[in-house]
Structures are given as C-alpha cells and as structure tokens.
N, C-alpha and C positions, 0 to 999 in steps of 0.2 A: 385121827381115828378116835372114836369115843367108846369107852367101856363103861358099863353100868352094873353095879352090884347092889341090890336093894336101894337104899337111900344114897349110896356113895357113887358119884359119877366123877370120872377124871379123864383127861386127855392123854393119850400115849404120845410121847415125843415123836415128831416127824423127823426122818433122816434129812441130812443136808442135801444139797443139790449135786448132781454129777457135773464136774468141771472139765472142760475140754480146752486145750491150748496148744499153741505151737511152741515146743520146748526150745530152750537155749542150747547152744553147743555143749555147754557144761552139763546140763541136764541129760542130754543124749549120751554123753560119755559115761555118766553115772549109771544110766539105765542099761547100758551095754554089759554091765556086770551082774545084772539080775537074771534069774532063770527065764527060759523061753517056754511059751505055751502055744499050741497050734490047735485049730479047730476047723473042720470042714463046714460047708454050707449047711445050716441047721437052725432050729429054734429050740430054746430050752429055758426053763425057769432057773433063777439064781438068787441067792441071798448072801449079802455081805455081812459077816459077823464082825469083821474089822475093816478098816479102810484099805483099799487097794489102789495103787497107782500103776499105770501101764503105759508103755510106749509101743505103738503099733508099727511094725516093720512092713506088714502087708495086710490087705483085707479091707472090707467095708462092713460096718455093723450099725444096726439100729438097736437101741436099748429103750425099753418101755418100762417106766417106773410103775410099780403096783401099789406103793404105799406113800407116795408124795404127790404134790400138785404139779410136778415138773412135766412139761410136754416131752414126748419122745425125743431122743437125741440121736444124731448120726455122726459117726466119726470113721476115720480111715488112716491109711499109712501116713506116717510122719507126724501124727498127733499124739499128745500125751493126755491121758484121761485119768481123773481121780474119782473113784466111787466111794461114797461115804459109808461108814459103818451103819448097819441097820437097814440098808436099802434092800428091798425085795423087788425084783424086776424080771422081765423076759428079754432074753438076748435073741436077736435075729441076725445070724451071720449071713450076709448077703453075698460076700466073696470070701474065700478061705482066709482065715486069720493066722498071723504069726506075730506074737507080741512078747516083749520083755515085761515082767510084772514083779511087783513087790507088795507084800502085805505089811500093815502097821504104819 
C-alpha cells in the first residue's frame, strides 16, 4: 500500500500471511483451554489488531485478504489457523463455525 503526502512517499507495511496447519495433539490440548466462538453462515468484514490463533471444531470458511497479496484461503474443522496482526479481510462462513481462539 502506498501513501503520498506532498513530496514524502512511503510504503505501509503489509501484514504477514494467514497460516493454516494440522495441529499436533499437544496444540489441540492447549487450544481446548481457549474460549469458544460460534458463527452462522454469513459474510462480514474483519480486521485483526493483534494476532489470532484458532482451532476449528466445526465449519468451513473462506477468508479473503483485503490488504495483502495472499490468495483467498479455505479452512475447516480440525485445522489450526493463525491470522497476522494488521490483516483486513472478509470472512465467508460457508458452514456454521465453532472454534477455540486466542489473541496475542
């Protein structure tokens, strides 16, 4: 993203990439202690002010980054996803979501 102010031009830092993985048994055990969030089929914009890691118990989701070069990502039950701080995106909940989540 480029910003320009009279003669001063600078690049705003791009957020990191969304990371999706199959978690280890240890990571799943840790995630089970995190709060739970649920969402019905829907679409909505979202911004991450800090990093979020989540473990999906149910659902299917597509996330479209609005401020990075990353292609849309799809993930579902059994996957662990990390969203970088600074990410602006659109969530498409394709099947109802139930996830454990942690910020920071």
